[in-house]
PAZAPA-4460 file (N, C-alpha, C; in steps of 0.05 Angstrom, whole numbers, plus 32768, in hexadecimal, padded with zeros to 4 digits):
% residues 83
    n_x    n_y    n_z   ca_x   ca_y   ca_z    c_x    c_y    c_z   seq   type   mol
   7F32   7E7A   8117   7F37   7E96   8116   7F3B   7EA1   8132     1      M     A
   7F2C   7E97   8145   7F2F   7EA1   8161   7F4B   7E9D   816B     2      D     A
   7F57   7E86   8164   7F72   7E80   816C   7F86   7E94   8161     3      T     A
   7F82   7E9A   8147   7F94   7EAD   8139   7F92   7EC9   8146     4      I     A
   7F7A   7ED2   814B   7F75   7EEC   8157   7F81   7EED   8173     5      V     A
   7F7D   7ED9   8183   7F88   7ED8   819E   7FA6   7ED8   819D     6      K     A
   7FB2   7ECA   818B   7FCF   7EC8   8188   7FDA   7EE4   8180     7      E     A
   7FCE   7EF1   816C   7FD7   7F0B   8163   7FD4   7F20   8179     8      L     A
   7FBF   7F1D   8189   7FBA   7F30   819F   7FCF   7F2B   81B5     9      S     A
   7FD5   7F13   81BB   7FEA   7F0C   81D0   8005   7F16   81C7    10      A     A
   800B   7F16   81AD   8025   7F20   81A3   8026   7F3E   81A1    11      L     A
   800F   7F4B   81A5   800E   7F68   81A4   800C   7F73   8187    12      G     A
   8007   7F62   8174   8005   7F6A   8158   7FEA   7F78   8153    13      I     A
   7FD5   7F6E   8160   7FBB   7F7B   815D   7FB1   7F81   8179    14      I     A
   7F9E   7F94   817B   7F92   7F9A   8195   7F76   7FA6   8190    15      H     A
   7F66   7FA7   81A4   7F4B   7FB2   81A2   7F4D   7FD0   819F    16      E     A
   7F3B   7FDB   818F   7F3B   7FF8   8189   7F1E   8002   8189    17      E     A
   7F1A   8019   8197   7EFF   8024   8199   7EF8   8037   8182    18      A     A
   7F0D   8043   8176   7F09   8056   8161   7EFF   8048   8148    19      N     A
   7EE7   8050   813D   7EDC   8041   8126   7EED   8043   810C    20      P     A
   7EFD   8059   810A   7F0D   805C   80F2   7F25   8049   80F3    21      I     A
   7F32   8047   810A   7F49   8036   810C   7F42   8019   8114    22      T     A
   7F28   8015   811A   7F1F   7FFA   8121   7F1B   7FEA   8107    23      N     A
   7F2E   7FD9   8101   7F2C   7FC9   80E8   7F26   7FAC   80F0    24      S     A
   7F0D   7FA4   80EF   7F07   7F89   80F8   7F14   7F74   80E6    25      P     A
   7F1E   7F60   80F2   7F2A   7F4A   80E3   7F13   7F37   80DA    26      I     A
   7F13   7F31   80C1   7EFE   7F20   80B6   7F0B   7F07   80AB    27      Q     A
   7EFD   7EF1   80AD   7F07   7ED8   80A2   7EFC   7ED5   8086    28      A     A
   7F0E   7ECF   8074   7F08   7ECB   8058   7F11   7EB0   804F    29      V     A
   7F01   7EA2   8041   7F08   7E87   8037   7F1C   7E89   8020    30      K     A
   7F32   7E7B   8023   7F46   7E7A   800D   7F3B   7E69   7FF6    31      K     A
   7F44   7E6F   7FDE   7F3C   7E5D   7FC8   7F48   7E41   7FCB    32      P     A
   7F3B   7E2E   7FC1   7F44   7E12   7FC3   7F60   7E10   7FB6    33      E     A
   7F65   7E1F   7FA1   7F80   7E1E   7F94   7F96   7E28   7FA6    34      S     A
   7F8F   7E38   7FBB   7FA2   7E42   7FCE   7FA2   7E32   7FE7    35      A     A
   7F96   7E1B   7FE7   7F97   7E0A   7FFF   7F7E   7E0B   8010    36      G     A
   7F6A   7E1C   8008   7F52   7E1D   8018   7F57   7E29   8033    37      G     A
   7F45   7E24   8046   7F48   7E2F   8061   7F3F   7E4C   8063    38      G     A
   7F44   7E57   807A   7F3C   7E73   807F   7F54   7E84   8083    39      W     A
   7F52   7E9D   807C   7F68   7EB0   8080   7F5D   7ECA   808C    40      R     A
   7F6C   7ED6   809E   7F62   7EF0   80A9   7F69   7F07   8096    41      P     A
   7F56   7F19   8092   7F5A   7F31   8082   7F4E   7F48   8092    42      V     A
   7F58   7F60   808C   7F4F   7F78   8099   7F40   7F89   8085    43      I     A
   7F28   7F93   808D   7F17   7FA2   807B   7F1D   7FC0   8080    44      N     A
   7F29   7FCD   806C   7F30   7FE9   806D   7F1C   7FFA   805D    45      F     A
   7F05   7FF0   8056   7EF2   7FFF   8046   7EEA   801A   8053    46      K     A
   7EE4   801A   806D   7EDC   8032   807A   7EF2   8047   807A    47      A     A
   7F0B   803E   807F   7F22   8050   807E   7F26   805B   8062    48      L     A
   7F24   8049   804E   7F28   8052   8032   7F14   8066   8029    49      N     A
   7EFB   8064   8033   7EE6   8077   802C   7EED   8093   8037    50      R     A
   7EFA   8094   804D   7F01   80AE   805A   7F1C   80B9   8051    51      R     A
   7F2B   80AA   8042   7F46   80B2   803A   7F43   80C4   8021    52      T     A
   7F50   80DB   8022   7F50   80ED   800B   7F65   80E4   7FF7    53      V     A
   7F5C   80E1   7FDE   7F6F   80D8   7FC9   7F83   80ED   7FC3    54      A     A
   7F9B   80E5   7FBD   7FB1   80F7   7FB5   7FAB   8101   7F99    55      N     A
   7FA4   811A   7F96   7F9D   8125   7F7C   7FB6   812E   7F6C    56      R     A
   7FCD   8131   7F79   7FE5   813A   7F6C   7FEF   8125   7F58    57      A     A
   7FF7   812E   7F41   8001   811A   7F2E   801E   8113   7F35    58      S     A
   8024   80FA   7F33   803F   80F1   7F39   8050   80F1   7F20    59      L     A
   8069   80F7   7F22   807B   80F6   7F0B   8081   80D9   7F05    60      I     A
   807F   80D2   7EEC   8085   80B7   7EE2   80A3   80B6   7EDC    61      N     A
   80B4   80A9   7EEC   80D1   80A9   7EE8   80D9   809D   7ECD    62      P     A
   80CB   8088   7EC4   80D2   807C   7EAA   80CD   8090   7E93    63      Q     A
   80B7   809E   7E94   80B0   80B2   7E7F   80C4   80C9   7E80    64      G     A
   80CB   80D2   7E97   80DE   80E8   7E9A   80FA   80E0   7E8E    65      T     A
   8103   80C8   7E95   811D   80BF   7E8B   811C   80BC   7E6C    66      L     A
   8106   80B2   7E62   8103   80AF   7E45   8104   80CA   7E37    67      K     A
   80F7   80DE   7E43   80F7   80F9   7E38   8113   8104   7E39    68      T     A
   8121   8100   7E4F   813C   810B   7E52   8150   80FD   7E3E    69      L     A
   814C   80E3   7E39   815E   80D6   7E26   8159   80DF   7E0A    70      R     A
   8141   80E7   7E03   813B   80EF   7DE8   8143   810C   7DE2    71      S     A
   8146   811C   7DF7   814E   8138   7DF4   816B   813B   7DFC    72      N     A
   817A   8149   7DEC   8196   814F   7DF3   8197   816A   7DFF    73      R     A
   81A5   816C   7E14   81A8   8186   7E22   81C5   818B   7E28    74      A     A
   81CE   81A3   7E26   81E9   81AA   7E2D   81EA   81AF   7E4B    75      L     A
   81FD   81A3   7E58   8201   81A9   7E74   8213   81C1   7E76    76      T     A
   8215   81CB   7E8E   8226   81E3   7E93   8243   81DC   7E8C    77      W     A
   824C   81C4   7E93   8268   81BC   7E8D   826C   81BA   7E6F    78      L     A
   8259   81AF   7E60   825C   81AD   7E43   825D   81C8   7E36    79      M     A
   824D   81DA   7E3F   824B   81F5   7E34   8264   8205   7E3A    80      A     A
   8271   8200   7E50   8288   8211   7E58   82A2   8205   7E4D    81      S     A
   82A2   81ED   7E42   82BC   81E2   7E38   82C3   81EE   7E1D    82      S     A
   82DD   81F1   7E17   82E5   81FE   7DFE   82DF   81EE   7DE5    83      P     A
***
C-alpha cells in the first residue's frame, strides 16, 4: 500500500489535506479470493456523507412521464389550427 500511495502522490492524484471533511484517508481492504485476493485502496467518505444534506426534491421519472404522454392524446397547436 505504501508504494501505491507514494506513486499516486508523486503523480499529483492525491495529496495531504488538513481539513477533516476533505481528508479522506485511504484504507486498504482485502479483495475477495474470487477477485484475485490481494489488497485494494478505498476511500472512506462516511464523515462527508454524514454532513451531506440529502436532496429532498422529487425527481421526474422520464420513463413514467413518457408512458403517461403515450397513453394520453393531446391536440397540438398545429393539429387544432388545421382545417
